[in-house]
N, CA, C and O atoms as a CHARMM CRD file, in Angstrom:
* protein
*
  252
    1    1 MET  N     45.70200 -22.52400 -36.54100 PROA 1      0.00000
    2    1 MET  CA    43.85300 -21.67400 -35.25700 PROA 1      0.00000
    3    1 MET  C     45.18300 -22.89100 -34.49400 PROA 1      0.00000
    4    1 MET  O     45.70500 -23.99300 -34.66300 PROA 1      0.00000
    5    2 ALA  N     45.17300 -21.39900 -33.38500 PROA 2      0.00000
    6    2 ALA  CA    45.92500 -21.28300 -31.54800 PROA 2      0.00000
    7    2 ALA  C     44.34400 -22.43000 -30.97800 PROA 2      0.00000
    8    2 ALA  O     43.21700 -22.20900 -31.42000 PROA 2      0.00000
    9    3 LYS  N     44.64900 -23.57500 -29.97100 PROA 3      0.00000
   10    3 LYS  CA    45.00200 -24.50600 -29.85100 PROA 3      0.00000
   11    3 LYS  C     43.62400 -23.29700 -28.14600 PROA 3      0.00000
   12    3 LYS  O     44.15700 -22.47500 -27.40100 PROA 3      0.00000
   13    4 SER  N     42.56000 -23.52300 -28.09300 PROA 4      0.00000
   14    4 SER  CA    41.98900 -22.88500 -26.41200 PROA 4      0.00000
   15    4 SER  C     42.25900 -23.02500 -25.74000 PROA 4      0.00000
   16    4 SER  O     43.00400 -24.00500 -25.73300 PROA 4      0.00000
   17    5 TYR  N     42.07400 -22.36400 -24.44100 PROA 5      0.00000
   18    5 TYR  CA    42.94300 -23.19100 -23.61700 PROA 5      0.00000
   19    5 TYR  C     41.57600 -24.17400 -22.28400 PROA 5      0.00000
   20    5 TYR  O     40.40400 -24.50800 -22.45500 PROA 5      0.00000
   21    6 GLU  N     42.58100 -24.33200 -20.99600 PROA 6      0.00000
   22    6 GLU  CA    41.66100 -25.34400 -21.14500 PROA 6      0.00000
   23    6 GLU  C     42.79300 -25.14800 -19.42500 PROA 6      0.00000
   24    6 GLU  O     43.96500 -24.90100 -19.14000 PROA 6      0.00000
   25    7 SER  N     40.69500 -25.63800 -18.27300 PROA 7      0.00000
   26    7 SER  CA    41.69800 -24.86100 -16.95500 PROA 7      0.00000
   27    7 SER  C     42.68500 -26.55300 -16.49500 PROA 7      0.00000
   28    7 SER  O     42.73300 -27.64000 -17.07200 PROA 7      0.00000
   29    8 GLU  N     43.19500 -26.14900 -15.49600 PROA 8      0.00000
   30    8 GLU  CA    43.84300 -27.29700 -14.53800 PROA 8      0.00000
   31    8 GLU  C     42.57200 -28.58200 -14.09400 PROA 8      0.00000
   32    8 GLU  O     42.79200 -29.78100 -13.92000 PROA 8      0.00000
   33    9 ILE  N     40.67700 -27.55300 -13.94900 PROA 9      0.00000
   34    9 ILE  CA    39.27600 -28.12500 -13.24200 PROA 9      0.00000
   35    9 ILE  C     39.23300 -28.53800 -15.31900 PROA 9      0.00000
   36    9 ILE  O     38.04100 -28.41000 -15.60200 PROA 9      0.00000
   37   10 THR  N     39.69100 -28.76500 -16.09400 PROA 10     0.00000
   38   10 THR  CA    38.81400 -29.03600 -16.95300 PROA 10     0.00000
   39   10 THR  C     38.87700 -30.68900 -16.84800 PROA 10     0.00000
   40   10 THR  O     38.07000 -31.61500 -16.76600 PROA 10     0.00000
   41   11 HSD  N     40.99100 -30.42500 -16.92200 PROA 11     0.00000
   42   11 HSD  CA    42.14800 -31.48700 -17.77600 PROA 11     0.00000
   43   11 HSD  C     41.28700 -32.56700 -16.01000 PROA 11     0.00000
   44   11 HSD  O     41.08800 -33.74200 -16.31700 PROA 11     0.00000
   45   12 PHE  N     41.00800 -32.34900 -14.99600 PROA 12     0.00000
   46   12 PHE  CA    41.25700 -32.83700 -14.42300 PROA 12     0.00000
   47   12 PHE  C     39.86600 -33.81400 -14.01600 PROA 12     0.00000
   48   12 PHE  O     39.82200 -34.73500 -13.20100 PROA 12     0.00000
   49   13 LEU  N     38.86400 -33.31700 -14.80400 PROA 13     0.00000
   50   13 LEU  CA    36.85100 -33.74300 -15.22000 PROA 13     0.00000
   51   13 LEU  C     38.16100 -35.16500 -15.89600 PROA 13     0.00000
   52   13 LEU  O     38.65600 -36.18800 -15.42200 PROA 13     0.00000
   53   14 GLN  N     38.25200 -34.33700 -17.33700 PROA 14     0.00000
   54   14 GLN  CA    38.36200 -35.70300 -18.77800 PROA 14     0.00000
   55   14 GLN  C     39.06600 -36.61100 -17.84600 PROA 14     0.00000
   56   14 GLN  O     38.45000 -37.66900 -17.97500 PROA 14     0.00000
   57   15 LYS  N     39.98300 -36.79300 -17.00300 PROA 15     0.00000
   58   15 LYS  CA    41.04100 -36.94300 -16.62000 PROA 15     0.00000
   59   15 LYS  C     40.33300 -38.59000 -15.81300 PROA 15     0.00000
   60   15 LYS  O     40.67000 -39.75300 -16.03700 PROA 15     0.00000
   61   16 LEU  N     38.83300 -37.81300 -14.45400 PROA 16     0.00000
   62   16 LEU  CA    38.17400 -38.21300 -13.79400 PROA 16     0.00000
   63   16 LEU  C     37.33700 -38.75300 -14.78900 PROA 16     0.00000
   64   16 LEU  O     37.33300 -39.96000 -14.54800 PROA 16     0.00000
   65   17 LYS  N     36.92000 -38.63000 -15.36400 PROA 17     0.00000
   66   17 LYS  CA    35.60600 -39.14300 -16.27700 PROA 17     0.00000
   67   17 LYS  C     36.35500 -40.33200 -17.18000 PROA 17     0.00000
   68   17 LYS  O     35.83200 -41.40400 -17.48400 PROA 17     0.00000
   69   18 GLU  N     37.64700 -39.91100 -17.52300 PROA 18     0.00000
   70   18 GLU  CA    38.68800 -41.13700 -18.40100 PROA 18     0.00000
   71   18 GLU  C     38.02400 -42.59400 -17.69800 PROA 18     0.00000
   72   18 GLU  O     37.40800 -43.59000 -18.07700 PROA 18     0.00000
   73   19 GLU  N     38.55200 -42.04500 -16.48500 PROA 19     0.00000
   74   19 GLU  CA    39.08400 -43.08200 -15.25700 PROA 19     0.00000
   75   19 GLU  C     38.07400 -43.79200 -14.80800 PROA 19     0.00000
   76   19 GLU  O     38.01300 -45.02100 -14.76500 PROA 19     0.00000
   77   20 ARG  N     37.02900 -42.79100 -14.36500 PROA 20     0.00000
   78   20 ARG  CA    35.32600 -43.82200 -14.09600 PROA 20     0.00000
   79   20 ARG  C     34.03600 -43.58000 -14.78400 PROA 20     0.00000
   80   20 ARG  O     33.18900 -42.76600 -14.41600 PROA 20     0.00000
   81   21 PRO  N     33.96200 -44.36600 -15.82600 PROA 21     0.00000
   82   21 PRO  CA    32.48500 -44.29500 -16.91300 PROA 21     0.00000
   83   21 PRO  C     31.42200 -43.26600 -16.43600 PROA 21     0.00000
   84   21 PRO  O     30.88300 -42.19900 -16.73000 PROA 21     0.00000
   85   22 GLN  N     31.47600 -44.58700 -15.21000 PROA 22     0.00000
   86   22 GLN  CA    30.64500 -44.53000 -14.85400 PROA 22     0.00000
   87   22 GLN  C     29.89700 -43.40800 -14.14000 PROA 22     0.00000
   88   22 GLN  O     28.75700 -43.54500 -13.69500 PROA 22     0.00000
   89   23 LEU  N     30.42100 -42.59500 -14.08400 PROA 23     0.00000
   90   23 LEU  CA    30.01400 -41.58800 -12.67200 PROA 23     0.00000
   91   23 LEU  C     29.32300 -40.50000 -13.62900 PROA 23     0.00000
   92   23 LEU  O     29.20400 -39.62000 -12.77600 PROA 23     0.00000
   93   24 ASP  N     29.06300 -40.22700 -14.18900 PROA 24     0.00000
   94   24 ASP  CA    27.12300 -40.11000 -14.97100 PROA 24     0.00000
   95   24 ASP  C     25.75000 -40.41100 -14.98200 PROA 24     0.00000
   96   24 ASP  O     24.63200 -39.95200 -15.21200 PROA 24     0.00000
   97   25 ALA  N     26.53800 -41.66500 -14.52600 PROA 25     0.00000
   98   25 ALA  CA    25.26900 -42.43100 -14.13800 PROA 25     0.00000
   99   25 ALA  C     25.31800 -42.65300 -12.58100 PROA 25     0.00000
  100   25 ALA  O     24.24400 -42.97400 -12.07200 PROA 25     0.00000
  101   26 GLU  N     26.28600 -42.54300 -11.84300 PROA 26     0.00000
  102   26 GLU  CA    26.31500 -42.49100 -10.57000 PROA 26     0.00000
  103   26 GLU  C     25.30600 -41.48200  -9.96900 PROA 26     0.00000
  104   26 GLU  O     24.35700 -41.69900  -9.21500 PROA 26     0.00000
  105   27 GLN  N     25.93500 -39.86600 -10.70800 PROA 27     0.00000
  106   27 GLN  CA    25.91300 -39.10400 -11.04500 PROA 27     0.00000
  107   27 GLN  C     24.01800 -38.45900 -10.54000 PROA 27     0.00000
  108   27 GLN  O     23.68900 -37.64700  -9.67600 PROA 27     0.00000
  109   28 GLN  N     22.88000 -39.52300 -11.84800 PROA 28     0.00000
  110   28 GLN  CA    21.97400 -38.88900 -12.16100 PROA 28     0.00000
  111   28 GLN  C     21.94900 -39.93600 -11.11200 PROA 28     0.00000
  112   28 GLN  O     21.58400 -39.51900 -10.01300 PROA 28     0.00000
  113   29 GLN  N     22.43300 -41.96600 -11.22700 PROA 29     0.00000
  114   29 GLN  CA    21.48200 -41.98300  -9.42600 PROA 29     0.00000
  115   29 GLN  C     20.59500 -40.42000  -7.92700 PROA 29     0.00000
  116   29 GLN  O     19.47100 -40.17100  -7.48900 PROA 29     0.00000
  117   30 GLY  N     22.14700 -39.80800  -7.72500 PROA 30     0.00000
  118   30 GLY  CA    21.90400 -39.42000  -6.87600 PROA 30     0.00000
  119   30 GLY  C     21.70700 -38.37000  -7.09200 PROA 30     0.00000
  120   30 GLY  O     22.73400 -37.83200  -6.68000 PROA 30     0.00000
  121   31 ARG  N     20.93700 -37.43000  -7.56000 PROA 31     0.00000
  122   31 ARG  CA    20.29100 -36.26000  -7.52100 PROA 31     0.00000
  123   31 ARG  C     18.58600 -36.89500  -8.12600 PROA 31     0.00000
  124   31 ARG  O     17.54200 -36.31600  -7.82500 PROA 31     0.00000
  125   32 ALA  N     18.63300 -38.03800  -8.91500 PROA 32     0.00000
  126   32 ALA  CA    16.83400 -39.25800  -9.04800 PROA 32     0.00000
  127   32 ALA  C     16.99100 -39.59400  -7.21100 PROA 32     0.00000
  128   32 ALA  O     15.93500 -39.06000  -6.87200 PROA 32     0.00000
  129   33 ARG  N     17.34800 -39.89500  -6.44200 PROA 33     0.00000
  130   33 ARG  CA    17.40100 -40.08200  -5.63500 PROA 33     0.00000
  131   33 ARG  C     17.53500 -39.05800  -4.90200 PROA 33     0.00000
  132   33 ARG  O     16.99300 -38.28100  -5.68800 PROA 33     0.00000
  133   34 LEU  N     17.82800 -38.37700  -3.98900 PROA 34     0.00000
  134   34 LEU  CA    16.94700 -36.27400  -3.86800 PROA 34     0.00000
  135   34 LEU  C     16.85500 -35.40700  -3.90500 PROA 34     0.00000
  136   34 LEU  O     16.88300 -34.79000  -2.83900 PROA 34     0.00000
  137   35 TRP  N     16.66500 -34.64600  -5.22800 PROA 35     0.00000
  138   35 TRP  CA    15.77300 -34.00200  -6.25700 PROA 35     0.00000
  139   35 TRP  C     14.59400 -34.59300  -7.22700 PROA 35     0.00000
  140   35 TRP  O     13.44400 -34.16300  -7.14600 PROA 35     0.00000
  141   36 ASP  N     14.81600 -35.18600  -7.76300 PROA 36     0.00000
  142   36 ASP  CA    13.72300 -35.64200  -9.13700 PROA 36     0.00000
  143   36 ASP  C     12.36500 -36.17700  -7.91400 PROA 36     0.00000
  144   36 ASP  O     11.95300 -37.33600  -7.95900 PROA 36     0.00000
  145   37 LYS  N     11.96300 -35.45600  -7.18400 PROA 37     0.00000
  146   37 LYS  CA    10.88600 -35.98700  -6.35500 PROA 37     0.00000
  147   37 LYS  C      9.57700 -35.31500  -7.31800 PROA 37     0.00000
  148   37 LYS  O      9.46300 -34.28100  -7.97800 PROA 37     0.00000
  149   38 THR  N      8.69300 -36.45800  -7.02600 PROA 38     0.00000
  150   38 THR  CA     6.63200 -36.13100  -7.60200 PROA 38     0.00000
  151   38 THR  C      6.05200 -35.07800  -5.87100 PROA 38     0.00000
  152   38 THR  O      6.17900 -35.46700  -4.71000 PROA 38     0.00000
  153   39 ILE  N      5.47300 -33.80100  -6.34700 PROA 39     0.00000
  154   39 ILE  CA     5.02300 -33.12300  -5.13600 PROA 39     0.00000
  155   39 ILE  C      3.96600 -33.71600  -5.32800 PROA 39     0.00000
  156   39 ILE  O      3.55200 -33.97300  -6.45800 PROA 39     0.00000
  157   40 ASP  N      3.48800 -33.96300  -4.47600 PROA 40     0.00000
  158   40 ASP  CA     1.80000 -33.87100  -4.34100 PROA 40     0.00000
  159   40 ASP  C      1.92100 -32.64800  -4.23800 PROA 40     0.00000
  160   40 ASP  O      2.91700 -32.02400  -3.87100 PROA 40     0.00000
  161   41 PRO  N      0.25500 -32.00100  -4.76700 PROA 41     0.00000
  162   41 PRO  CA    -0.74400 -30.83300  -4.67100 PROA 41     0.00000
  163   41 PRO  C     -0.28200 -30.84000  -3.20900 PROA 41     0.00000
  164   41 PRO  O      0.70400 -30.57800  -2.52000 PROA 41     0.00000
  165   42 GLU  N     -2.31100 -31.55500  -3.06800 PROA 42     0.00000
  166   42 GLU  CA    -2.71100 -32.40600  -1.08500 PROA 42     0.00000
  167   42 GLU  C     -1.59100 -32.31600  -0.34500 PROA 42     0.00000
  168   42 GLU  O     -1.86900 -31.73100   0.70200 PROA 42     0.00000
  169   43 LEU  N     -0.95800 -32.48500  -0.37200 PROA 43     0.00000
  170   43 LEU  CA     0.37700 -32.48100   1.08700 PROA 43     0.00000
  171   43 LEU  C      1.35100 -31.36000   1.00000 PROA 43     0.00000
  172   43 LEU  O      2.32000 -31.29400   1.75600 PROA 43     0.00000
  173   44 THR  N      1.09600 -30.48100   0.08200 PROA 44     0.00000
  174   44 THR  CA     2.01200 -29.60300   0.44200 PROA 44     0.00000
  175   44 THR  C      0.82000 -27.94100   0.08000 PROA 44     0.00000
  176   44 THR  O      1.10700 -26.92600  -0.55400 PROA 44     0.00000
  177   45 GLN  N     -0.02200 -28.18100   0.54400 PROA 45     0.00000
  178   45 GLN  CA    -0.75200 -27.01100   0.05300 PROA 45     0.00000
  179   45 GLN  C     -1.90600 -27.45200   2.41300 PROA 45     0.00000
  180   45 GLN  O     -2.48200 -26.62800   3.12200 PROA 45     0.00000
  181   46 GLU  N     -1.70400 -28.79800   2.63900 PROA 46     0.00000
  182   46 GLU  CA    -1.29400 -29.27900   4.36800 PROA 46     0.00000
  183   46 GLU  C     -0.30700 -28.47500   4.72400 PROA 46     0.00000
  184   46 GLU  O     -0.56600 -27.41000   5.28400 PROA 46     0.00000
  185   47 PHE  N      0.50400 -28.71600   4.55500 PROA 47     0.00000
  186   47 PHE  CA     1.80300 -28.22000   4.90400 PROA 47     0.00000
  187   47 PHE  C      1.29900 -26.59200   6.00700 PROA 47     0.00000
  188   47 PHE  O      0.98100 -26.09300   7.08700 PROA 47     0.00000
  189   48 ASP  N      1.73100 -26.40400   3.90600 PROA 48     0.00000
  190   48 ASP  CA     1.57900 -24.52000   3.91300 PROA 48     0.00000
  191   48 ASP  C      0.13000 -23.81500   5.19000 PROA 48     0.00000
  192   48 ASP  O      0.22400 -22.79500   5.87100 PROA 48     0.00000
  193   49 ALA  N     -1.04900 -24.77100   5.13300 PROA 49     0.00000
  194   49 ALA  CA    -2.23900 -24.83700   6.91000 PROA 49     0.00000
  195   49 ALA  C     -1.61900 -24.82100   7.87900 PROA 49     0.00000
  196   49 ALA  O     -1.99100 -24.60600   9.03300 PROA 49     0.00000
  197   50 SER  N     -0.64400 -25.04300   7.48900 PROA 50     0.00000
  198   50 SER  CA    -0.61600 -25.83000   9.65300 PROA 50     0.00000
  199   50 SER  C      0.80900 -25.14000   9.92300 PROA 50     0.00000
  200   50 SER  O      1.59900 -25.55500  10.77100 PROA 50     0.00000
  201   51 THR  N      1.06200 -23.88300   8.97800 PROA 51     0.00000
  202   51 THR  CA     2.19600 -22.65400  10.16100 PROA 51     0.00000
  203   51 THR  C      1.80500 -22.44600  10.71000 PROA 51     0.00000
  204   51 THR  O      0.59300 -22.65300  10.64900 PROA 51     0.00000
  205   52 VAL  N      2.31600 -21.85900  11.76600 PROA 52     0.00000
  206   52 VAL  CA     2.05400 -21.31000  12.76800 PROA 52     0.00000
  207   52 VAL  C      3.00500 -18.94800  11.83800 PROA 52     0.00000
  208   52 VAL  O      3.93400 -18.43800  11.21300 PROA 52     0.00000
  209   53 SER  N      2.02100 -18.73100  12.38000 PROA 53     0.00000
  210   53 SER  CA     2.77800 -17.44300  11.86300 PROA 53     0.00000
  211   53 SER  C      3.60100 -16.68800  13.25000 PROA 53     0.00000
  212   53 SER  O      3.22900 -16.76900  14.42100 PROA 53     0.00000
  213   54 GLN  N      4.90400 -15.89100  12.69200 PROA 54     0.00000
  214   54 GLN  CA     5.81300 -16.01700  13.61000 PROA 54     0.00000
  215   54 GLN  C      5.81700 -14.38000  14.33000 PROA 54     0.00000
  216   54 GLN  O      6.32800 -13.40700  13.77600 PROA 54     0.00000
  217   55 LYS  N      5.59000 -14.37100  14.77300 PROA 55     0.00000
  218   55 LYS  CA     5.61700 -13.00200  14.93600 PROA 55     0.00000
  219   55 LYS  C      7.06700 -11.89000  14.77900 PROA 55     0.00000
  220   55 LYS  O      8.15900 -12.36000  14.45900 PROA 55     0.00000
  221   56 PRO  N      6.87300 -10.36000  15.06000 PROA 56     0.00000
  222   56 PRO  CA     7.57600  -9.99900  14.08200 PROA 56     0.00000
  223   56 PRO  C      9.43300  -9.74500  14.57900 PROA 56     0.00000
  224   56 PRO  O     10.45300  -9.85300  13.89800 PROA 56     0.00000
  225   57 TYR  N      9.29700  -9.49600  15.57100 PROA 57     0.00000
  226   57 TYR  CA    10.85300 -10.22300  16.14300 PROA 57     0.00000
  227   57 TYR  C     10.71800 -10.40600  17.61300 PROA 57     0.00000
  228   57 TYR  O     10.45800  -9.57500  18.48200 PROA 57     0.00000
  229   58 VAL  N     11.03400 -12.12700  17.72200 PROA 58     0.00000
  230   58 VAL  CA    10.56800 -13.13600  18.03000 PROA 58     0.00000
  231   58 VAL  C     11.97100 -12.83500  19.33900 PROA 58     0.00000
  232   58 VAL  O     11.54700 -13.01600  20.48000 PROA 58     0.00000
  233   59 TYR  N     12.96800 -12.56400  19.29500 PROA 59     0.00000
  234   59 TYR  CA    14.04700 -11.46100  20.49600 PROA 59     0.00000
  235   59 TYR  C     12.98800 -11.02300  21.38200 PROA 59     0.00000
  236   59 TYR  O     12.58500 -11.75800  22.28400 PROA 59     0.00000
  237   60 PHE  N     12.42100  -9.64300  21.13800 PROA 60     0.00000
  238   60 PHE  CA    11.61500  -8.90700  22.21600 PROA 60     0.00000
  239   60 PHE  C     10.21900  -9.60600  22.27900 PROA 60     0.00000
  240   60 PHE  O      9.53700  -9.88100  21.29200 PROA 60     0.00000
  241   61 SER  N      9.87600  -9.86700  23.65100 PROA 61     0.00000
  242   61 SER  CA     9.26900 -10.14200  24.37900 PROA 61     0.00000
  243   61 SER  C      8.44500  -9.39400  25.16200 PROA 61     0.00000
  244   61 SER  O      8.89500  -9.40100  26.30800 PROA 61     0.00000
  245   62 ALA  N      7.10400  -8.53300  25.04600 PROA 62     0.00000
  246   62 ALA  CA     6.47800  -7.65700  25.61000 PROA 62     0.00000
  247   62 ALA  C      5.62500  -7.37200  26.89600 PROA 62     0.00000
  248   62 ALA  O      5.28300  -6.44000  27.62400 PROA 62     0.00000
  249   63 ASP  N      5.42200  -9.34500  26.67300 PROA 63     0.00000
  250   63 ASP  CA     5.20900  -9.37600  27.58800 PROA 63     0.00000
  251   63 ASP  C      4.92500  -8.64900  29.63200 PROA 63     0.00000
  252   63 ASP  O      4.54000  -9.41800  30.51300 PROA 63     0.00000
């Protein structure tokens, strides 16, 4: 059976993960810090209610 093709990037990532086994855990911590947040529905409603509508064409003044 022929060996399947692996790109240079795949080899690079495999080598990186061998050299830094803690990398996956660090990535998960970073994701949790930036993205995995609970969303407060009441606060979201307040944000939506406080928006100001924009005129259709902001670069033209009808004054």
